Steps between C-alpha positions, in 0.01 A plus 500: 500500500240762588777759532636421154146523347442824676832639374404403143156655536648821638752518218233441240270757657789755515579457135131535405448809705828653365389430142159640570640827631759517218224462245304794638549832343332834473540491116176360354679414173769299673457124537738494791769240493545345151693193401729577197313818402724545190336195344156670475544867577666693215759757566376702200286804542131453437344705209385847618637443850749785476872499427740721685756473210296743289403856578141434407494180704326307218585132483340440161730677248440604139717327242836663427478755221575345160440151621304254290263238652587137420328380197396853388611630160494880491319655205698808387272640231316810641124523516469759229358507144857483377565207726187326366623540142855391594368186669317412178820526303754332731318247721470141371332221690768263635264213552441237239182517293394149587176336590618446860596869545175611347311269747683652790423853371134404485500421876645842572252661263203320669606623838593856432351610159185326417278705730561806279608357159270205489570133429566563128655838550201690349482747783191352646607385842288524815618856589337608171196280468409502866683791653432740221861619450612628167618194277870472409577449127466150370841328442405421138381854429687737277631681815670201662520232218854603411616635834853387561591283793734771621218744540280240666779435760537883557118530543480208746791645697383857525139494402347710223176706479243318719714203550701494823858388549544127564873491577413445867278199417708340221872450501698542176457133385130502560461815294677339203295178547164682484626690195551166323131412565376851412679454159272214431205720565630756260443252220838554331729276690715224345453150637774326691554270197534807265748660740715181506484478121599860461794451733608201297475687178703788650770260605521339162519840330771606739695183422456560128625860532793383710595229245481750219723747688748222571508396133559870391778536755659182389487606140 
């Protein structure tokens, strides 16, 4: 019996010693023997670790030329005076003029605009009253009261005069949302109910015109 126990103990000791030596390595980054390493050690290259597949060895690559990031809508109007005027003529807010949309726009305005333009859009934000910066025009002033939503979108995208660009902070939808709220501060916006009423009138007018044309054609 003693011989059997001794044999078992020697076998176990041999295995443990073998494992101990196998686990030893001169590489400080190596954990030695690993059980199923593919389960927790990625085969992919680590960022900035070097990549022999490229001449510059950089693992982190720039996007392919001409590629568009997911969820990003390119803005093709140039940052010029001509582009500013063009935006005013051709850009129309795709978001509904509803109370809910205006409320969402107010949230964006409070986060990104109120510090300069003020709570009521009077150009009296903290950067002006506390920081001493030149005030922006009030939204209900003659300068901005009738500013088109296309020009507002262009200005938010590229910036204008002392206002910096906000395209890196606000995506396309957020820009249109905040414009919906700014229109309420301009003091000449139509309410959601008026907008719905106008749409209904337009539909009825279109139906009347269509009916008249059909009668003419039938006659």
